[in-house]
N, C-alpha and C positions, 0 to 999 in steps of 0.2 A: 908299883901299881901294875896290876895285870891288864891284858888286852881288853877284857870285857868291861873293866872300869873305864878305860880310856874311851871305849865306843859310846858310853853314856856321856862322858864329859865333853867329847868333840863337838856334838851338836850344840850343847849349851854355849860353848866357846864361840861358835860360829855365829850365833845370834848377836853377840856383842861386838863383832868385829866389822871393820869397814865403815862406810858411810850409811847411816840408816839401819834398818832391819834386814838381815839376811832373807831374801825371798827364794833362795834355792831350795829344791826338795830336801837337801841334807838337813835344813833347819827344822823340818817336820819329823825327823827321826826321834826326837826327844819325846814325841807322843807315844812311841812303841817301846815300852819298858818291860823288864822282867816282872816287876811288881804287878803290872796290869795283866801280864800273862798268867802269873800265879792266881790272881783273883778269879779270872775267867776259867781257869783249869780246875780249880778245886770246887767250882759250882758244876761245870759241865760233866766232870767225871766223878761227881758225888754219888753216894748210895741212893740218895733221894731221887735221882733220875733213872735209876734202875737199868742201866746199860743202854738207854736211848735206842730201843728196838724199833724197827719199822714194820707196820705202824704201831704207835702206842701213845697214850696220854703224856708219858714222860717226854717222848720225842717232840710232842707239841709243845711242852713246857720249855724245852730247850730252844725250839724255834722262836718262841715269844721272846726269850731272853736275848737271842742273836739280834732280832728285829729291833729290840730296845736298845741295844748297844749301837747298831747302825744309827738309829735316830739321835742318840746322845752324841755321837761323832760328827753329826751334821750331814750324814748321807741321806739322800732323798729316796723315797719309795718309787716304785715304777707304776705309773698310772694310778696313783693313789693307794697302792698296797705294797707292803714289804713281802707279800707271799704269792707264789705261783703254785696253785694247786696241782698236784700230781695224782693222777687217777691210777689206782692199783686194783687188781682183781684177786680175790681169794677163790681158788678154783677147787670144785669138788667134781669127782667123776660121776657122770650120769649113769643111768642103767642101760641105755641103748648103745651097745659097742659090739661091732661084729667085723669079721674079715672073711671074704670067700675069694677063692681064686680059681678060674677056669683056664685050663691050658690043653690045647689039642683035644677039646671036647670033654675032658675029665675035670669035674669041679670038686673042689675040697672046701669044708668049712672049718675054720680054726677056732680055738678056744682062747678066750681072754685069760691072760696071765701065763697059761701053759705055752701058748703059741705066739702071742703078741700082747703088748701092753702099751696103751697110749702114753705119749709124753705130755708134760704139763702144758706145753704151748699149743696143743691140738685144738682144732676147731669143733664146734658142735654142728656136725654136717655129715653127710654121706655123699660119696662120689663113686662113679664107675667109669673105668677108663683103662686103655692099654698101659702097659708098664715098660719102662726104659731103665736099663742098667747104666747108671751115671757115675760109676767109679766111687771116689771118695766125695762126690758132690762139691767140688772145689772149682772156683774161678779165681786165680790169683795172678794177675798180670805181673806182679813184682817177682814171681817165680817162673814166669813164662809157662805157666801150667793152667790148663782149662779142661775140666772133665766134660764141659758143655760145648766145646769147640765143634762146629758143624753138626750139632745134635739138636733136633727139634723135639722139645718136650712140652710145648704149648698144648694145654688140655689133657696132658698125660700124667700118670703116677710115676715118680721116679724111685728107684732102688738105689741107696747110697750106703757106703761102708763108714763105719765110725773111724775116727783118728785121721792120719794123713800119710802120704807116701813116705816110706823110709822111717817109720816110727822108732824102730830100734837100731837105726843106722846113724852113727855119729857124723858121717860125712854127707847125710841127706841135705839137699838144698832147702828143705823145710826146717832149717835151724837144727839139724841133727836130732837128738832126742828131746829137745826142748820144744813142747807143744806150742803152737801158734793158735791164733784165734780161728783159723780154719779148721781145727780139730773139733771145735764146739758144735754141737748138735744144732743149737739155735742159728749159728752162722750158716750151716749146711742148709737148714730150712729157708732161711731168708734168700739165699742164692737160688735155690730151687724155685721159689715163688717168683723172684725177679725173672727168671727165664720161662715163666708161664706154666709151672707144674701146678696140678690141682691136688696132689697127695704125695706124702713121702712115706716110703718104707725104709727104715734104718735097720741095719744089721751089724753087729759086732764083727770086725774084720777077723777072719779065722787064722790068718798067718801068724799073728803074733798073740793071740788070746785063746786059751782053752775053753773057758766058759762062754757059751754062746746063748745063755739064758736071756729072754727078752725082758729086761728089768724095766725100761722106760722109766716113768716116775713111780716111786713107792707109794702107791695110793692106799690110804687108810682102809677104804672099803674093800680092798683086795688082800688084806692081811689081818691076822688075829692079834698081832703084837705091836703093830704101829699105832700110836695114839690117834683118836678120832680127829683131834684138831691139828694134826700135822699135815696141813694142807699147803699146796704150793701157792705162793704169791707171785703174781706175773704183773708186768707193766701193762696197763689198761690199753686195749686195742680194740678196733671195731671188729666185729665177728667176720665181716666181710673180707677182712685182710688176712684171715687164718685159713689153713688147710688141715685136713686130717693127717696126724703125724703119729706113727706107730713103730715101736721097736719090735722086730720079728726074730724068731729063732731058727733053728735048724730045719724044721719040717718045711717052713716057707721056702728057705733056700733050696731045699731038695726038690720041691716042686717046680720052682722057677728055673733052676739051672741044672737039674739033674742030680746033683750031689753037692755037699759042702766042699769036697775036694775041687770041684769045678770053680767055685768062688775063690778057693785058696790059690788056684793056679792063676786065675785072672788078677788077683791082688799081687801075686809074686811078679807077674809080668809087668803090671803098672809100676811097681816099686823098683824093679830092675832097670827099666827103661825111663822112669820118670816121664811117661807119656800116657795119655788116656787110652782106655780100651772100652769106651762107651758104645752101646748098641741097643736097638729096640729088641725086646724079648719076643720072639715070633709066636703067633697063635695064642696069646695070653691076654686075659682081661681080669682085672682086680676090682673088688667091691669093698670099700671101707666105710664103716660108719663109726664115728666117735661122738660121744656126747658129754657136755660138761654143764655145770650149774655154777653161775658167777655171783659173787657177792662183792659189790663195790666197797672199796676201802681207801678213801682218799688220804693223802698226806701232803706235805708242803716243802717246796724249796723256799729258802729265804733270800730275798734279792734286795740289793741296795744299788743306787744309781748316782754317778757323778757325771753330769752333762759336760761335754767338752766346751771350750771357749771359742774355737775356731769355727767360722760359719760353714765351712765345708767338711773339715776334718771331724766335727762333733758328730757326723753321722756314721763314722766308723767306730768300732768298738773294741776294747780290750777287756776280756773276761778274766777275773781272779776268783778261783773257786776252792772249796774244801768241803769235804762231806762231814756232816755233824752226827750221823747215826752210828750206832754200834749194834751189838747182837742180843742185847737183853740180858736175861738172867735165867738160872736154872729153876724150872718149875717144881722139880722134885729135889730135895736136898736134906741133909741130916741137921738136927738142931745144932746151932752154932757154927755150921759150915759157911765159909765165904761163898756166896752163891751168885753174886752180881758180876757181870763182865763190864767193868766201869769204863773200858775203852779210853784210857787216859792218853796214851800215845796214838791210839787208833780209834777215833781221830779227833779227840778233844784238842790235841796239840796243834793240828792244822787249823781247827776252827778258831783257836785263840789267835794263831797267826793271822788268819783272815781277819779277825776283829782288830788285830794290830795294823794291818794294812788300811782298814776303814779309818782308824784313828789317825794314821798318817795323812790319808787324802783329806780328812776333816781339818787337819792343821795346816795345809798347804795355803800359802798367801795368795796364789793364783791357781785357778783351775787349769788343768792340762788341756791341750788342743783337741785331742780325741776324747770320746766319752769312755767311761769305765763302768763295768758291771760287776758287782761282787755278788757271788752266789754261794750260799751254804746248802749244799746238795743233800737231799734225803735219799735213803735206800741204796746207798753204794754197796753195802754189804750184802744186799739181796740180788745184785747184779747190775750195778751202775744205773739204777732205776732213775734217780733224780736228774743226772747229767744226760742220760739218754732221752728222757721225756722232754728235757729243755732243747736238745738238738733237734728233736721232732716237732717241738712247739716252741720256737724261739720268740722271746720277747722282742728281739731286734734281729734283722735279717742276718742269717749266717754268712752270706756273701760279704757283709760289711764287718764281720768279725775278723780283726787282723791277727789276733793272738789269743792263746789261752794259757794262764799260769795256774798250776795246780799245787796245793799244799796238803800233803798227806803223810803223817807220822814224821814230825820234825823235832821231837824232844828227847831223843835218846842218843847213846853211844857217844863218840868223841865230840866234845863241845866245839871244837874248831873246824869239824869236817861236815860237809853237806854234799849229798849226791844230786847231780843234775841228770835227770832221765829225759830222754827225748832229743838230745842234741844232734843225734844222727839224722833224724828227720827234720829237725828245726835248728840247724846250726847258727842261724842269725840270732835267735833268742838266746842260745847259750853264750854267744859272743857278748851280748848286751849284759847278761848277768855277770859275766867276767869283768866286763868294763866297770860296772858299778861295785864290784866286791871290795876293791881296795879300802873304801871307807868302812866296810863292815869287817874284813880281815879273816874271812873264812877260807879254808882250804876246799875248793870245789872239785869234785871227782865226777867226770863223765862216766856214765854207766848205763847199761841196758837192763839193769836189775829190775825185774818184775814189771817191765814196761807196759804190760797190758793190764795191770791189776788195779787201776783207779780211774777217776772221773775224766782225766784228759783224754782217754782212749775214746770217749764218745765224740770228742771234737776231732781227734786225729783221723777217725774213720771218715770224717767229712773234709779231710785234707786242710784242716785249719792248724797252723803252726802251733805247737804246744810244748810246754816245758814243766816238768814235774820236779818240785823240790822235795827231798826225802832224806831222812837221817839214817836209814838202814834198818834191817830186821833185828829182832830181839827174841829171846826165848819166851818172854811173857805175852808175845803176840796171840790175841784170841784166847787167852786164859783169864781166869779171875784175878791173876796177879798183875795185870796191866793197871796199876794204880798211880794216882797223882804223885804219891811220894817218891816214885822212881824217875820222875821227869825233871829234866833241866830246863827251867823256864828262862834262863839266860839264853840257851840255845834257841828256844822258840822265838824269843824277841829278835835275835840276830838273823834267823831265817825269815822272819816277818819283815824286818828292815830291808833285807836283800830283795825280797819279793816286791816290796813297795817300791824301792828305787828302780827295779826293773820294770815295774808297771808304769811308773811315771815316765821312764825314758821312752817306752814304746808309745805311750799316750801323747808325748810331746814331739814325736817323730812323724814324718810323713811318708816314711818308707812302706813298701810292702815286703813281706818276708818269705823266704823260700820254705816250701814244704817238700821234702824229698821222700817219696814213699819207701818205707822200710817194713819189714815183717813185724807184726805186733805179737809179742809172746805173752802167754798166760802165766799166772803164778804157778 
């Protein structure tokens, strides 16, 4: 008899052992089976759901299925609903977009697309303000690096470079050639706004990149070849929280700094010393206007609640999550061509595992001491939209959330091996998973692989201890070949069992867990 068969038999034996019924969490493992994983998988990754794009009617159908499974498992809704609405915006570029710069009495007017292009997160607003060079636009305490140190940018427009110090340097403190979240334009904009900036000029860093064309977002209205409906989808936000954000090219750099070479020298100095060289650009005022048109497009997280039994600890929360969306289907395809991105491993497998965790909690003889919130996240593939929306609009206070467990891609590669991502930042959670693993028998491997590419990142950014269960990458990822026939449902069941035992352990504990800030890497 092989190990996987033993894992199914052990919980059944435990029920009949000792005096009375076994009330330990291990007795509930029998509710998490490969057969149930198979049933969920072949529905969620079926052609009928057309790749579960965000937003889409098929994603709504998947959400209804998940909510139904929560209910059947005995998991309660939150305040009467299994759904948390997530507000998304479909953004079109408006007609009123302009950029003018006056320096030392000379004013120049720049052309959209040729000289500047708005990003998708830009505001529908105009601003006029002095400009400040803010290096890479990074504030990173874990790297002891801050472009905004001793720099006043309140009410000003900041000029920042793309990427991060030492982009091509394997010895760079910014994780060498592996890009961190600080290289993301959205992160740079968030940091600028937090420091009080009213607008952001972004330029491609000239030291490591030959093309300095201001691409921004590839707006269909600025192109003859991009389909009219290829519009950006962003997480809904109040317009008052946005600022104008444009990508600028060589002409703008030349007016602001005298030449592109001057910017290149500044960048080389920053890279060489790993220290800021920020300064106010003397005698300069910038006027930016960007305009957008917004169409609201709601989607939903699916939520299920297990209330804790302890009068005090029930106010603390363990979150277990998995994203249920994928990337949809090809709109143009040849007759007979496979055109649906079924997303069986990414992430029907993790969603199945989450449903297994729900089944496990439903089978528990006693409720855990802490409360547990199960979340199937929407819009992960678009940019962690569902988890980021939850973190901004939590159903329960984030300061009471003691841990987050994430299940994403748990159905491929070696059946006995599972990666634990996040143990550097959350070593206590990794230790709990390892303590619970002997009953499951997996080989657990600590790794930083793709540590920033899934929904736990939205919690880690808020310093919430998080652990990501992952079975590794495969060549079928984000192709039409990621089909349910390739998935090992026994492995999904085992990953689900381990996540369940880990969640129960945390929920029955009274400890608070360490969060050690570490760099978050991107895919």
